[in-house]
Each structure stands twice: as structure tokens, then as C-alpha cells.
C-alpha positions in Angstrom: -3.0 -35.0 13.7 -2.3 -34.1 17.2 1.3 -33.5 17.5 0.1 -31.0 14.2 -2.4 -29.2 16.0 -0.1 -29.0 19.0 3.0 -27.3 16.8 0.1 -24.7 15.4 -0.5 -23.1 18.9 3.1 -23.4 19.6 3.5 -21.5 16.3 0.6 -19.1 17.3 2.9 -18.2 20.6 5.4 -17.2 18.7 3.8 -16.0 15.4 1.0 -13.8 17.0 3.0 -10.3 18.6 -0.9 -8.9 19.2 -2.4 -11.7 21.0 0.1 -13.9 22.1 1.1 -14.1 25.9 5.1 -14.6 24.8 4.6 -10.8 23.9 2.9 -9.3 26.9 1.3 -5.9 26.6 2.8 -5.5 22.8 -0.6 -3.6 20.8 -0.8 -3.4 17.4 -2.7 -0.5 16.1 -4.9 -2.1 13.5 -5.3 -5.4 16.1 -6.2 -3.3 19.3 -8.9 -1.4 17.0 -10.1 -4.5 16.0 -10.3 -5.7 20.0 -11.4 -2.2 20.9 -14.8 -2.6 18.8 -15.1 -6.2 20.2 -15.3 -4.9 23.5 -17.6 -2.2 22.8 -19.7 -4.5 20.9 -20.2 -6.2 24.2 -21.3 -2.6 25.8 -24.4 -1.9 23.5 -22.4 0.6 20.8 -23.1 -0.2 17.2 -20.5 -0.5 14.6 -20.7 1.9 12.0 -23.5 3.6 13.6 -20.8 4.6 16.1 -17.8 3.6 15.0 -16.7 3.4 11.4 -14.3 1.5 9.7 -14.9 -0.7 6.3 -14.3 -4.4 7.0 -17.4 -6.5 7.7 -20.1 -7.0 10.9 -19.3 -10.7 11.1 -15.1 -10.1 11.8 -16.2 -7.6 14.4 -18.4 -10.1 15.9 -16.0 -12.6 15.8 -13.8 -10.1 18.0 -16.5 -9.4 20.6 -17.2 -13.6 20.4 -13.2 -13.1 21.7 -14.2 -10.8 24.1 -16.4 -12.2 26.1 -13.7 -15.1 26.8 -11.1 -12.3 28.1 -10.7 -8.8 27.4 -8.5 -7.9 25.2 -5.3 -9.2 23.7 -6.1 -12.4 26.1 -9.3 -12.6 24.2 -7.6 -11.9 20.6 -5.4 -15.3 21.1 -8.5 -17.1 22.2 -10.1 -16.8 18.5 -6.9 -17.3 16.9 -6.5 -20.7 18.8 -9.9 -21.6 17.4 -8.7 -20.8 14.3 -5.3 -22.2 13.8 -6.4 -25.6 15.3 -9.5 -25.7 12.6 -6.9 -24.7 9.9 -4.5 -27.0 11.2 -6.7 -30.2 11.5 -7.8 -29.4 7.9 -4.2 -29.3 6.7 -3.3 -32.5 7.8 -6.8 -33.9 6.4 -6.0 -32.5 2.9 -2.1 -34.1 3.1 -4.1 -37.7 4.3 -6.2 -37.1 0.8 -3.1 -37.1 -1.1 -2.0 -39.9 0.5 1.5 -38.1 2.2 3.8 -40.5 4.7 4.9 -39.3 7.8 7.8 -37.3 6.2 6.3 -35.5 4.0 3.4 -34.4 5.5 6.4 -32.9 7.8 7.1 -31.2 4.8 4.2 -29.8 3.6 3.7 -28.4 7.4 7.1 -27.0 7.3 6.3 -25.4 4.2 3.0 -23.9 5.0 4.3 -22.6 8.4 7.2 -21.0 6.5 5.7 -18.5 4.3 2.4 -18.5 7.0 5.1 -16.8 9.7 5.0 -13.1 7.2 2.2 -13.6 6.3 0.3 -13.4 9.5 1.9 -10.3 10.1 1.2 -10.4 13.7 -1.9 -12.1 14.0 -5.8 -10.4 14.4 -6.7 -10.0 10.8 -9.7 -10.4 8.9 -7.4 -13.2 6.6 -6.3 -15.3 8.9 -9.5 -15.9 10.7 -11.4 -16.6 7.5 -8.4 -19.0 6.5 -9.8 -22.1 8.4 -13.2 -22.1 6.4 -11.5 -21.9 2.8 -10.1 -25.5 4.0 -12.5 -27.1 5.5 -14.2 -25.8 2.1 -10.9 -26.7 -0.2 -11.1 -30.5 1.8 -14.7 -30.9 1.3 -14.0 -29.7 -2.5 -11.2 -32.3 -3.2 -13.2 -35.3 -1.6 -16.1 -34.3 -4.3 -13.7 -34.3 -7.0 -12.2 -37.7 -6.2 -15.9 -39.7 -4.5 -18.4 -37.5 -6.6 -20.5 -37.8 -3.7 -22.3 -34.3 -3.1 -23.5 -34.3 0.7 -26.1 -31.9 2.2 -23.5 -30.0 4.5 -21.3 -29.6 1.4 -22.8 -26.6 0.1 -24.9 -25.8 3.6 -21.0 -25.2 4.6 -20.2 -22.9 1.2 -23.1 -21.2 2.0 -22.3 -20.1 5.9 -18.6 -19.6 4.7 -19.7 -17.4 1.9 -21.7 -15.4 3.7 -19.2 -15.0 6.6 -16.2 -13.9 3.9 -18.8 -11.3 2.0 -19.8 -10.2 5.2 -16.2 -9.3 6.5 -14.2 -8.9 3.4 -15.5 -9.2 0.1 -11.7 -10.1 -1.1 -11.4 -13.2 0.6 -13.9 -14.6 -0.9 -12.4 -15.1 -4.0 -11.3 -19.0 -3.1 -13.9 -20.0 -2.7 -16.1 -18.8 -5.6 -12.9 -20.5 -7.6 -14.3 -23.8 -5.9 -18.0 -23.3 -6.5 -17.6 -22.6 -10.2 -15.5 -25.8 -10.2 -18.4 -27.6 -8.5 -21.1 -25.9 -10.7 -19.2 -27.3 -13.9 -18.7 -30.8 -12.7 -22.5 -31.2 -12.0 -23.3 -29.5 -15.5 -20.7 -31.7 -17.3 -22.2 -34.8 -15.7 -25.9 -33.5 -16.5 -26.8 -33.6 -12.7 -29.5 -30.9 -12.8 -31.1 -32.0 -9.6 -27.8 -31.8 -7.7 -27.4 -28.3 -9.1 -30.9 -27.1 -7.9 -30.6 -29.0 -4.4 -27.0 -27.7 -3.7 -28.2 -23.5 -4.6 -31.2 -24.1 -2.5 -29.2 -25.7 0.8 -26.2 -23.5 -0.2 -28.2 -20.1 0.8 -29.7 -21.9 3.4 -26.4 -22.3 5.0 -26.0 -18.1 4.0 -28.7 -17.0 5.3 -28.3 -18.4 8.4 -25.5 -15.8 8.7 -26.7 -12.8 7.2 -30.1 -12.7 8.0 -29.0 -12.2 11.8 -26.7 -9.9 11.1 -29.4 -7.8 9.0 -32.1 -7.9 11.0 -29.5 -6.6 14.5 -28.4 -3.7 11.7 -32.3 -3.3 11.3 -33.5 -2.8 15.1 -30.5 -0.6 15.8 -31.6 2.2 12.9 -28.2 1.2 10.8 -28.7 -1.2 8.6 -28.3 1.7 5.6 -24.9 2.4 7.4 -23.5 -0.7 6.9 -24.1 -1.2 4.2 -22.9 2.0 3.2 -19.5 1.7 5.4 -18.9 -2.1 5.0 -19.3 -2.5 1.3 -19.8 1.1 -0.5 -16.9 2.9 0.7 -15.3 -1.0 0.9 -15.3 -0.9 -2.5 -14.4 2.7 -3.6 -11.6 1.8 -1.5 -10.7 -1.4 -2.7 -9.9 0.1 -6.4 -8.0 3.4 -4.6 -4.7 2.4 -6.6 -3.8 6.1 -5.9 -3.0 5.0 -2.2 -0.3 2.6 -2.8 1.3 4.7 -5.8 1.3 8.2 -3.2 3.4 5.8 -1.1 2.3 4.1 2.8 4.8 3.3 5.0 3.0 0.6 6.7 2.7 -1.0 3.1 5.4 -2.9 1.0 3.9 -1.3 -2.4 7.0 -2.0 -4.7 5.3 -3.9 -7.7 8.7 -6.2 -7.4 7.3 -7.2 -3.9 3.8 -8.5 -5.1 4.9 -10.2 -7.6 7.4 -12.0 -5.0 4.5 -12.9 -2.6 2.3 -13.8 -5.6 4.9 -17.2 -6.3 2.0 -19.4 -4.6 0.0 -18.2 -7.1 2.3 -19.0 -9.6 2.5 -22.2 -8.4 -1.0 -23.1 -8.0 -1.5 -21.9 -11.9 1.3 -24.2 -13.4 0.3 -27.3 -11.0 -3.5 -26.6 -12.4 -2.7 -26.9 -15.8 -0.4 -29.9 -15.3 -3.0 -31.7 -13.9 -5.7 -30.8 -16.2 -3.1 -31.9 -19.1 -2.2 -34.7 -17.4 -6.2 -35.5 -16.5 -7.4 -35.5 -19.6 -4.7 -37.6 -21.1 -5.6 -40.2 -18.0 -9.2 -39.7 -18.8 -9.1 -41.3 -21.8 -7.2 -44.5 -20.4 -9.4 -44.8 -17.6 -12.8 -42.8 -18.1 -11.6 -41.2 -14.3 -12.1 -37.3 -14.7 -10.6 -36.4 -10.7 -7.4 -35.6 -11.5 -8.8 -33.0 -14.7 -11.2 -31.8 -12.5 -8.3 -31.1 -9.3 -6.6 -28.8 -12.4 -9.5 -26.6 -13.1 -9.9 -26.5 -9.6 -6.0 -25.0 -9.0 -6.7 -22.8 -12.0 -9.7 -21.3 -10.9 -8.4 -20.6 -7.1 -4.7 -19.5 -8.9 -6.9 -17.0 -11.7 -9.6 -15.5 -8.9 -6.9 -15.1 -6.4 -4.9 -13.4 -8.3 -7.7 -10.7 -9.8 -8.3 -10.0 -6.0 -5.1 -9.6 -4.8 -4.2 -7.0 -7.8 -7.0 -4.9 -6.2 -6.0 -1.9 -4.3 -3.1 -1.9 -1.6 -1.6 -4.6 -0.8 -0.6 -5.5 2.9 1.0 -8.3 3.8 -1.5 -10.2 5.5 -3.6 -10.5 1.8 -1.8 -13.0 0.6 -2.7 -15.5 3.3 -5.6 -16.3 0.9 -2.8 -18.7 -0.9 -2.9 -20.6 1.8 -5.3 -23.0 0.1 -3.2 -22.9 -2.9 -0.1 -23.7 -0.9 -1.6 -26.6 1.3 -2.1 -28.1 -2.3 0.8 -27.6 -4.2 2.7 -28.9 -1.2 0.7 -32.0 -1.1 1.6 -32.6 -4.7 4.9 -32.3 -4.8 6.1 -35.7 -3.2 4.3 -37.7 -5.7 6.0 -35.2 -8.6 9.8 -35.7 -7.2 9.0 -39.0 -6.3 7.2 -40.5 -10.1 8.2 -37.5 -12.0 11.1 -38.6 -14.1 8.5 -41.0 -16.3 6.6 -37.8 -17.4 8.0 -34.2 -18.7 5.3 -32.2 -17.3 5.4 -34.1 -13.8 9.1 -33.3 -13.7 9.0 -29.4 -15.0 6.2 -28.9 -12.4 7.8 -30.1 -9.2 11.2 -28.0 -10.2 8.5 -24.6 -10.7 7.0 -25.7 -7.3 10.1 -26.4 -5.6 11.3 -23.0 -6.8 8.6 -20.8 -6.5 8.4 -22.4 -2.9 12.0 -21.2 -2.1 10.7 -17.8 -3.3 7.9 -17.7 -1.1 9.5 -19.1 2.1 12.5 -16.4 1.7 10.7 -13.9 1.4 7.1 -14.2 3.8 10.0 -15.5 6.3 12.0 -12.2 6.2 9.2 -10.1 6.7 9.2 -12.1 10.4 13.0 -12.2 10.8 13.7 -8.7 10.0 11.8 -7.9 13.1 13.2 -10.2 15.8 15.3 -7.3 17.1 12.1 -5.8 18.5 10.4 -8.9 19.5 13.5 -10.3 21.5 13.6 -6.5 22.6 9.5 -6.4 23.3 10.3 -10.1 25.1 13.6 -9.1 27.1 12.3 -5.6 28.6 9.5 -4.3 29.8 8.9 -1.6 26.9 5.6 -2.3 26.2 4.0 -1.9 29.7 6.7 1.4 29.5 4.5 2.4 26.8 1.1 1.1 28.2 1.8 3.1 31.2 2.8 6.4 29.2 -0.7 6.0 27.8 -2.4 6.1 30.5 0.0 8.4 32.2 -0.9 11.1 29.1 -4.3 10.7 30.3 -3.8 11.5 33.6 -2.6 14.6 32.4 -6.3 15.8 32.1 -7.8 17.2 35.2 -10.9 14.4 35.8 -13.4 17.2 35.9 -12.2 18.5 32.0 -11.9 15.0 30.4 -15.6 15.5 28.7 -13.8 17.9 27.1 -11.5 16.5 25.2 -11.5 16.0 21.7 -9.8 12.5 20.2 -8.2 13.1 17.0 -7.4 9.1 16.1 -4.5 8.9 19.0 -4.5 5.1 18.5 -6.5 2.5 19.8 -4.2 1.5 22.4 -5.4 4.5 24.2 -8.5 4.0 24.7 -7.6 0.0 25.5 -4.7 0.9 28.3 -7.1 3.3 29.8 -9.9 1.4 29.5 -12.5 4.2 27.9 -15.7 4.1 25.2 -13.8 7.0 22.5 -16.0 10.0 22.5 -15.6 9.7 18.3 -16.7 7.9 15.2 -13.4 7.8 14.1 -11.1 6.5 17.1 -8.7 5.1 14.4 -7.2 5.7 10.4 -9.0 9.7 11.4 -7.8 10.9 7.4 -8.8 8.1 5.4 -12.2 7.9 6.8 -12.6 11.4 6.0 -11.4 11.0 2.7 -14.2 8.6 2.4 -16.6 10.9 4.0 -15.9 14.5 3.7 -18.7 15.7 5.8 -17.1 14.6 8.9 -14.5 16.6 8.0 -16.9 19.4 7.8 -17.8 18.5 11.3 -14.8 18.7 13.0 -13.2 22.0 11.1 -16.6 23.4 12.6 -16.0 22.0 15.8 -12.5 23.3 15.6 -13.7 26.7 14.4 -16.2 27.4 16.4 -16.7 29.7 19.6 -16.6 26.5 22.1 -14.0 24.9 21.2 -12.5 21.3 22.8 -10.6 22.7 26.1 -7.7 19.7 24.9 -7.2 17.4 21.9 -5.3 14.1 22.4 -4.1 13.2 19.0 -1.0 11.1 17.9 1.7 12.5 15.9 0.0 16.5 14.9 2.6 16.7 12.8 1.5 13.3 11.4 -1.9 14.2 10.5 -2.6 15.0 6.8 -5.4 16.8 7.3 -3.7 20.8 6.8 -6.8 23.2 8.0 -6.9 20.9 11.4 -2.7 21.4 12.3 -3.4 25.1 11.4 -6.6 25.8 13.8 -4.3 23.6 16.4 -1.3 25.4 15.7 -2.8 28.6 16.3 -5.1 28.1 19.3 -3.7 25.4 21.0 0.0 24.9 22.8 1.3 21.4 23.2 0.8 20.4 26.9 2.6 17.0 27.4 4.1 14.5 25.0 4.7 10.4 24.9 6.3 8.3 22.3 2.8 7.6 21.2 0.5 10.9 22.2 0.4 14.3 22.1 -2.2 16.4 24.4 -2.8 19.8 23.0 -4.4 22.3 25.4 -6.6 25.7 24.5 -4.7 28.8 24.8 -7.1 31.6 23.3 
């Protein structure tokens, strides 16, 4: 296990573009925003009251936890290491659960990390930080299905995990929801009503341990309704907005063919589960043991729940991190199928199906990372990141210090605020356009400010031509003049 966990940190050094010290100075747009919000929470700012996003509060509190150790990218890497170590530990435990030997354990890890290499997307995502809890819950579920023993800490951890998921990004709870349904079905089948009642109570106790402090925090800071509105109501509106895909998104792999390829671990999980269920029924008739059948039910439910979740809205590659528990189980099942599958047609077919889907998965996910290697190499061998960092500081420096309270920030990017160590004087330092789509009143307020007699003297933005708000562009073109320009930001000065 120690070797596996050590390798996981080496993996992070190579794969975590936005946190790893190997890529010092590299900032992802979303990643920089998340760490920025973590820093601002520690400074007393309140998410959803002072700044807006549709991610849940627990995710931002986790970012703040990282910033407690080291400000900026260093804090990101700290919390990534914590999560990666837990993920690696329970990946190893799942391998041991399936009684794999050293060679097959290496095989499972190779498949897992090849797929995770692309799905990680540079790191510092909500899905990455929820994966350790999914792996823990998966392991506990497998142990319960094998032993039939339900210990108090199992539903307690399920409750904690469920609350963390729902209060970070609800769709991530899909695999855990499948595990909970599977456990419930088994308990009902065995008429263990007392255990069901006990589980429900302990589950809600675990969930309350996370939820109650969060709700109290936002109630005390007069932002509870804002949190519910943005983290749930508007987040749901965004999740079911399929037009965001069909209209195109330059940062997103939106084609149906890509989505279907990214879902290969789901196909493997579904077929593996069906075969386990069918063969398990035969085993149950012979031996009375329903373990294999129940494991098949678990995989089928996880595959279906995950598939439904990934069909919602946009389809960034890191969303597919929630498939990784399926990868862990299917890869662990494969060695025994290859060894004994010749005696069983279904297991022979399953082994071939897993191999084909895993080859496709490894290619499409690893390719995502490999295609960017020239860029990553350029980051490591040059000081391009530091130059961009300096450029962002220089852009801010063109505005006289005594006039900096007259700047209007039009989503110049989180790196701008991080590099200059300033507090954003705007509720939407990132993703301005879609926030205004979700809440049009902010667009009206912005236009009122730009069209007033007391216009802001300076405007700092990313690329004005890429801002989709035509009314904003028109006012800036008529009343402002480009004053300074860099690779990442532009500065405009009022001329009339």
C-alpha cells in the first residue's frame, strides 16, 4: 500500500497542472477562481452573498481549508495530496477485497491512473475532491455485501459523504445513491427492519454533522436564501440547460461521439453487473450465497445512476471522474475472468467486453492529457507562466493608485486577482456572462452603471471582443478607449 500511495503523489505532480509545483505559476481559470474564493472566505467574505457561483458551499470551504496551509497554488496541492492518498489507499483495499496478487494490483492501478490522467483535467475540481469519499463508501458497501455485517460507522460515513456531495455538487452523489439503494434492497430482502431503522437514523446524524454547521454559518451571515438560490435553484437550471452544449462551448467536448466514448466505464460496469447478477443467481441456488448477485446489483445501479447524471447539461471531461469507482471494480474483476472465464461463456464475454471498453477509455482519456504535452513542456522549460503573472501585475499597475477605486472589473479572470492579491470589487469575478443569464438583474445593474452620468473611469476585463453582452460592448466602444493590452487582460479608460 505504501508504494501505491507514494505513486499517487508522483501521479499528482505530473497530472495536476493547476496545483503541482512542477508547473509552478500555471493557473487554470476555474482553479484560480476556486482558490481565490477559499482565500476570501478566510478573509471574512461570504460566498453567494459577496460572490456568485453555482457550486455548493462545502466545496468552497474545502478550498478555504487548503488556503489555511499555503496561499494560492500551494494550498491547492495540499488538499489534492490529502484526497489522492485516501483514493489510493481505498483503491488498494478494493484490489485486496478481490484477492488480487501483486501483478494484478499493478494492472488495476495502471488502468485506473491512465483513465484518471485525462479525467483529472489539470486538477482542483469538485469531482476530484469527492472521489475519495466515493471510494471509501464503495469499499464499505462491498464489505457489507460480502459479510452481511452492518457496523454503525458505515451509514454514518454514508451520511457525511452524501451531505458533502449534495452541498458541493449534487450530481456527484449518483454513485453513492446507487450504493445506498443496493444496501437498502439487501436489508429489505433479508427482512432486517431493525437495521434499516438504525441505518436511517445514523445516516441522518452523519449528514447533519455536515449540513447543520453550513446552514448555521449562512443563517448567521444573512445569506441562507442566497446560498439555496445559487447552489440549488440556479445550479439546477444550469444543469438542465442543454442549449449550452448544442450552441457550442469552446472549453467543452460537446460532441455526442465524445460523450459516448467517455462513458465506456459505464458500459463496462453495466455489463459486468449484469453478468455478476446472472451468474450469482446460479451460485445462490447451489450454495445459498447471494454475494455475487448483490455485487451485480450494485454495479448495475451505479452504472444506471451515473449514466443518468452524466446526461445532464454540459459535459466537461472532469465530470467523468465519478466513473472511477466503476473502473476500480471492473478492473479488479477482470483478472479472475481471464483466469477462469474459459469455463463460463458469460465470464469469457465479460472479460473481452471489459478489455475493449478499457482500451477505448485509456486511449480517449489519456489522449486528452497527451495532446497537451507540448503546452505542459513549454510551461516547465520556460518561464511563460511567470511572464503572464508579471504581465497581469503590470496591467493593474497602469492604473494610478489614487484612481483604483474607480475601476470596474468585467470578469478579468481569477488569475488577475490572485496575482495582484486584491479583493474583487465585483460579485462576478469569473463567468460573468452565464451568471447574468441566470440572474438578469445583474446585467441591468451593470448597464445602469455604465450608462449613468457617473461612469467608472477605468474598466479592466479579459478580451472585450469575446464578451457576449452586446450592450456592454457597445457602451465601452462608444465611451472608452483601449489604454493598455496584455495577453490576458485589457484596460479601458473613460474618454467622455
